[in-house]
Residue frames as qw, qx, qy, qz and C-alpha x, y, z in Angstrom:
[[0.149, -0.591, 0.001, -0.793, 40.68, -56.78, -12.69],
 [0.283, -0.155, -0.786, 0.527, 40.30, -56.53, -8.98],
 [0.278, -0.772, -0.519, -0.239, 37.44, -55.26, -6.90],
 [0.245, 0.220, -0.325, 0.887, 37.98, -51.97, -5.09],
 [0.277, -0.680, -0.658, 0.168, 35.84, -51.18, -2.06],
 [0.087, 0.551, 0.026, 0.830, 34.83, -47.56, -1.63],
 [0.381, -0.507, -0.619, 0.464, 34.51, -46.21, 1.86],
 [0.014, -0.951, -0.310, 0.000, 33.03, -42.82, 2.82],
 [0.405, -0.740, 0.227, 0.486, 36.52, -41.47, 3.64],
 [0.498, 0.008, 0.611, 0.615, 37.73, -42.45, 0.15],
 [0.221, 0.723, 0.562, 0.335, 34.80, -40.69, -1.50],
 [0.203, -0.951, -0.132, 0.193, 35.33, -37.56, 0.59],
 [0.467, -0.543, 0.390, 0.579, 39.06, -37.45, -0.18],
 [0.438, 0.257, 0.643, 0.573, 38.43, -37.99, -3.88],
 [0.086, 0.881, 0.434, 0.169, 35.89, -35.15, -3.90],
 [0.342, -0.861, 0.068, 0.370, 38.28, -32.85, -2.03],
 [0.516, -0.240, 0.530, 0.629, 41.02, -33.66, -4.58],
 [0.322, 0.582, 0.615, 0.423, 38.59, -32.95, -7.45],
 [0.086, -0.964, -0.248, 0.043, 37.70, -29.53, -5.95],
 [0.459, -0.677, 0.278, 0.504, 41.38, -28.70, -5.41],
 [0.482, 0.086, 0.611, 0.622, 42.13, -29.53, -9.09],
 [0.178, 0.774, 0.526, 0.304, 39.20, -27.43, -10.28],
 [0.241, -0.940, -0.102, 0.221, 40.22, -24.48, -8.09],
 [0.521, -0.442, 0.384, 0.621, 43.76, -24.57, -9.37],
 [0.385, 0.349, 0.603, 0.605, 42.41, -23.99, -12.91],
 [0.030, -0.888, -0.428, -0.164, 40.32, -20.92, -11.87],
 [0.235, 0.637, -0.206, 0.705, 41.69, -17.38, -11.28],
 [0.427, -0.166, -0.684, 0.567, 42.66, -16.98, -7.65],
 [0.129, -0.084, 0.174, -0.973, 40.69, -13.72, -7.25],
 [0.604, -0.281, -0.492, -0.561, 37.49, -15.76, -7.49],
 [0.723, -0.317, -0.594, 0.157, 38.34, -17.35, -4.16],
 [0.133, 0.347, -0.364, 0.854, 38.85, -14.19, -2.14],
 [0.130, -0.423, -0.757, 0.481, 37.08, -13.60, 1.15],
 [0.011, 0.713, 0.489, 0.503, 33.91, -11.55, 0.57],
 [0.034, 0.290, -0.287, 0.912, 33.57, -8.13, 2.20],
 [0.120, 0.279, 0.744, -0.595, 31.04, -7.63, 4.99],
 [0.437, 0.395, -0.013, -0.808, 28.82, -5.66, 2.54],
 [0.467, 0.227, -0.733, -0.439, 28.97, -8.53, -0.02],
 [0.179, -0.081, -0.956, 0.216, 28.15, -11.10, 2.65],
 [0.246, 0.349, 0.532, -0.731, 25.22, -9.08, 3.99],
 [0.495, 0.355, -0.290, -0.738, 23.85, -8.68, 0.43],
 [0.385, 0.114, -0.891, -0.213, 24.13, -12.40, -0.09],
 [0.048, -0.214, -0.876, 0.429, 22.29, -13.22, 3.17],
 [0.331, 0.378, 0.298, -0.812, 19.58, -10.64, 2.57],
 [0.377, 0.180, -0.657, -0.628, 18.90, -12.18, -0.83],
 [0.296, -0.176, -0.939, -0.025, 17.44, -15.24, 0.87],
 [0.068, 0.392, 0.594, -0.699, 15.35, -13.15, 3.28],
 [0.349, 0.377, -0.129, -0.848, 13.82, -11.38, 0.26],
 [0.315, 0.069, -0.841, -0.434, 12.89, -14.71, -1.34],
 [0.029, 0.318, 0.879, -0.354, 10.27, -15.48, 1.34],
 [0.262, -0.163, -0.365, -0.878, 6.85, -14.71, -0.08],
 [0.587, -0.097, 0.337, -0.730, 3.25, -14.97, 1.11],
 [0.907, 0.166, -0.130, -0.364, 2.68, -18.12, -0.97],
 [0.971, -0.055, 0.022, 0.230, 6.05, -19.77, -0.45],
 [0.472, -0.624, 0.330, 0.529, 9.60, -19.16, -1.54],
 [0.567, 0.791, -0.164, -0.165, 11.15, -17.75, -4.73],
 [0.883, -0.194, 0.304, 0.302, 13.91, -20.04, -5.99],
 [0.555, 0.804, -0.050, 0.206, 15.58, -17.56, -8.29],
 [0.799, 0.036, -0.199, 0.566, 19.36, -17.40, -8.12],
 [0.384, -0.710, -0.113, 0.580, 21.35, -14.81, -6.16],
 [0.189, -0.443, 0.303, 0.822, 21.92, -11.60, -8.09],
 [0.105, 0.274, 0.757, 0.584, 19.22, -12.25, -10.68],
 [0.317, 0.056, 0.090, -0.942, 16.29, -9.92, -11.32],
 [0.477, 0.338, 0.748, -0.314, 12.63, -11.05, -11.27],
 [0.050, 0.005, 0.651, 0.757, 11.56, -11.49, -14.92],
 [0.133, -0.556, -0.783, -0.244, 7.87, -11.59, -14.01],
 [0.075, -0.472, 0.082, -0.875, 7.86, -8.20, -12.25],
 [0.125, -0.096, 0.756, -0.636, 6.85, -9.92, -9.04],
 [0.773, 0.010, -0.114, -0.624, 3.72, -11.59, -10.47],
 [0.202, -0.418, 0.877, -0.124, 4.87, -14.68, -8.58],
 [0.741, 0.168, 0.550, -0.348, 1.85, -16.83, -9.31],
 [0.723, 0.648, -0.128, -0.205, 2.98, -16.87, -12.96],
 [0.159, 0.743, -0.649, 0.034, 6.55, -17.81, -12.20],
 [0.902, 0.044, -0.430, -0.025, 7.90, -21.37, -12.36],
 [0.415, 0.332, -0.599, 0.599, 10.44, -20.43, -9.66],
 [0.497, -0.427, 0.263, -0.708, 7.73, -19.94, -6.99],
 [0.386, -0.040, -0.912, 0.131, 7.76, -22.92, -4.62],
 [0.529, -0.492, -0.108, -0.683, 4.31, -22.73, -2.98],
 [0.106, -0.209, 0.842, -0.485, 3.95, -23.94, 0.59],
 [0.271, -0.317, -0.886, -0.204, 1.30, -26.63, 1.10],
 [0.119, -0.510, -0.620, 0.584, -0.16, -24.56, 3.97],
 [0.117, 0.410, -0.062, -0.903, -0.96, -21.82, 1.42],
 [0.104, 0.248, 0.869, 0.415, -3.25, -24.00, -0.76],
 [0.043, 0.735, 0.637, -0.230, -6.34, -22.19, 0.54],
 [0.043, -0.727, 0.056, 0.683, -4.83, -18.85, -0.35],
 [0.110, -0.186, 0.728, 0.651, -4.04, -20.14, -3.85],
 [0.101, 0.503, 0.848, 0.135, -7.66, -21.22, -4.22],
 [0.012, 0.816, 0.334, -0.472, -8.79, -17.70, -3.26],
 [0.081, -0.535, 0.417, 0.730, -6.41, -16.22, -5.86],
 [0.125, 0.106, 0.862, 0.479, -7.71, -18.58, -8.52],
 [0.075, 0.667, 0.737, -0.080, -11.32, -17.79, -7.71],
 [0.037, -0.781, -0.078, 0.619, -10.57, -14.06, -7.74],
 [0.123, -0.309, 0.630, 0.702, -8.89, -14.41, -11.13],
 [0.127, 0.378, 0.874, 0.276, -12.00, -16.19, -12.49],
 [0.026, 0.812, 0.492, -0.313, -14.19, -13.34, -11.24],
 [0.093, -0.690, 0.208, 0.687, -11.87, -10.74, -12.73],
 [0.179, -0.047, 0.786, 0.589, -11.80, -12.57, -16.07],
 [0.112, 0.610, 0.782, 0.065, -15.59, -12.61, -16.15],
 [0.028, -0.843, -0.217, 0.492, -15.68, -8.89, -15.40],
 [0.150, -0.505, 0.477, 0.704, -13.08, -8.12, -18.09],
 [0.175, 0.212, 0.849, 0.451, -15.03, -10.14, -20.65],
 [0.045, 0.756, 0.633, -0.161, -18.28, -8.43, -19.67],
 [0.057, -0.856, -0.027, 0.513, -16.64, -4.96, -20.00],
 [0.718, 0.685, 0.057, 0.111, -14.82, -5.81, -23.27],
 [0.178, -0.855, 0.481, 0.074, -11.27, -5.45, -21.84],
 [0.953, 0.270, -0.134, -0.020, -9.76, -8.06, -24.16],
 [0.433, 0.592, -0.545, 0.406, -6.12, -7.27, -23.35],
 [0.383, -0.472, 0.563, -0.561, -6.88, -7.63, -19.65],
 [0.948, -0.022, 0.091, -0.303, -8.59, -10.99, -20.29],
 [0.821, 0.391, -0.372, 0.188, -5.45, -12.38, -21.90],
 [0.116, 0.588, -0.572, 0.559, -3.30, -11.05, -19.03],
 [0.616, -0.342, 0.444, -0.554, -5.53, -12.55, -16.37],
 [0.971, 0.122, -0.083, -0.189, -5.70, -15.89, -18.16],
 [0.574, 0.480, -0.562, 0.353, -1.89, -16.16, -17.98],
 [0.189, -0.432, 0.614, -0.633, -2.10, -15.60, -14.21],
 [0.843, -0.111, 0.189, -0.491, -4.98, -18.09, -13.92],
 [0.884, 0.286, -0.368, 0.029, -2.92, -20.75, -15.75],
 [0.299, 0.482, -0.635, 0.525, -0.07, -20.11, -13.31],
 [0.494, -0.329, 0.470, -0.653, -2.34, -20.42, -10.26],
 [0.940, 0.041, 0.002, -0.338, -3.83, -23.63, -11.56],
 [0.719, 0.409, -0.520, 0.212, -0.34, -25.04, -12.27],
 [0.011, -0.458, 0.644, -0.613, 0.71, -24.22, -8.70],
 [0.737, -0.181, 0.312, -0.571, -2.42, -25.96, -7.36],
 [0.931, 0.233, -0.254, -0.119, -1.67, -29.03, -9.50],
 [0.472, 0.469, -0.627, 0.405, 1.89, -29.13, -8.18],
 [0.322, -0.384, 0.568, -0.653, 0.71, -28.84, -4.57],
 [0.872, -0.038, 0.125, -0.472, -1.90, -31.56, -5.06],
 [0.844, 0.320, -0.426, 0.066, 0.68, -33.90, -6.60],
 [0.237, 0.458, -0.661, 0.546, 3.06, -33.23, -3.70],
 [0.475, -0.266, 0.480, -0.688, 0.32, -33.77, -1.11],
 [0.887, 0.059, -0.242, -0.389, -1.03, -36.94, -2.73],
 [0.629, -0.485, 0.604, -0.067, 0.12, -39.92, -0.72],
 [0.465, 0.493, -0.682, -0.274, 2.24, -42.31, -2.70],
 [0.693, -0.175, 0.627, -0.311, 0.62, -45.57, -1.64],
 [0.462, 0.344, -0.727, -0.374, 1.49, -48.66, -3.58],
 [0.848, -0.156, 0.312, -0.400, -0.69, -51.67, -2.98],
 [0.079, 0.476, -0.862, -0.152, 1.54, -54.73, -3.22],
 [0.840, -0.057, -0.317, -0.436, -1.18, -57.23, -2.44],
 [0.598, -0.434, 0.645, -0.195, -0.78, -60.45, -0.53],
 [0.255, 0.301, -0.865, -0.311, 0.59, -63.64, -2.09],
 [0.857, -0.103, -0.055, -0.501, -1.88, -66.47, -2.44],
 [0.753, -0.340, 0.561, -0.044, -1.23, -69.98, -1.27],
 [0.866, 0.426, 0.234, 0.115, -0.91, -71.13, -4.90],
 [0.369, 0.869, -0.265, 0.196, 1.90, -68.63, -5.51],
 [0.136, -0.712, 0.637, -0.263, 4.00, -69.90, -2.62],
 [0.902, -0.179, 0.313, -0.236, 2.99, -73.55, -2.28],
 [0.911, 0.385, -0.055, 0.137, 5.35, -74.78, -4.99],
 [0.197, 0.811, -0.453, 0.312, 8.39, -73.15, -3.50],
 [0.903, -0.325, -0.205, 0.193, 10.94, -75.07, -1.54],
 [0.097, -0.910, 0.373, -0.152, 13.80, -73.83, 0.50],
 [0.965, -0.025, -0.094, 0.243, 16.84, -76.09, 0.17],
 [0.141, -0.921, 0.361, -0.027, 20.08, -75.09, 1.84]]
């Protein structure tokens, strides 16, 4: 067996050939040029995904399954700059849970606890993303390197 070097141009051409083979297997009407209305709907989808806390990552043409209770949704990508706002939401949810418990609104308590869990999950995700990934490698001691020799 020989060794084959791969260059960027080779990888690009192989990928283009793969795409051409895949497209030849699909119905040609799937590759038509979209109408202006279809293109505008596609572009506006991404404008509608911008939210006060971040961005909704749901796919084009799909409905929101959480009825726009975004703090509950795993598809919300919170912006680090909105951490303070998430803290306010969490604190507000805690106050509302206390009120619902005091008033005996048990169904409301369960509903608010779901939102609270979502807010806390988003805060955990933000904290993990903001935590610096520092790895202390240490310094070698003289004893670790003294026995080494460099012979060429």
